[in-house]
C-alpha angles and dihedrals in degrees: 000000000000117000125200117233090256092050090049090048092050092047092048092051092048092050091048092052089046090054094045097047092040089058098038121112113177108242112255095229093047091050092050091050090045092237112177136167146085126314112201110209127190128189142152128240101214128218090266093049097256121139108241142163094033114190131171103208098184113014108167092228138358095262092053091047090054092046094051092046090050094050092049092046090056095047114124120247117282131221097259123241120256135213120186087352095303128107116256138180113262122202117216128192117186135172118227115198119216110196128160118227130194 
């Protein structure tokens, strides 16, 4: 199966979100305080596929920032991005929505 660059990008983002939300457990304190919102996470997939330089730019509260950082730190290696056939670092920025449900 040959994917276009756009198809591969969409698939990667979907798998990333699936991983994040599959490992997300709302922090107890944040739930009790009814904290909701968007955490904006940024990280780099390095040339060797490792996740590096994790930053949570907007994390709603400190417990959510720590949770997002922890989830990203535990992420398995990726297939690195390539440019002109050579591995390159790729910057990702992704919003993670925290919303309480009944």
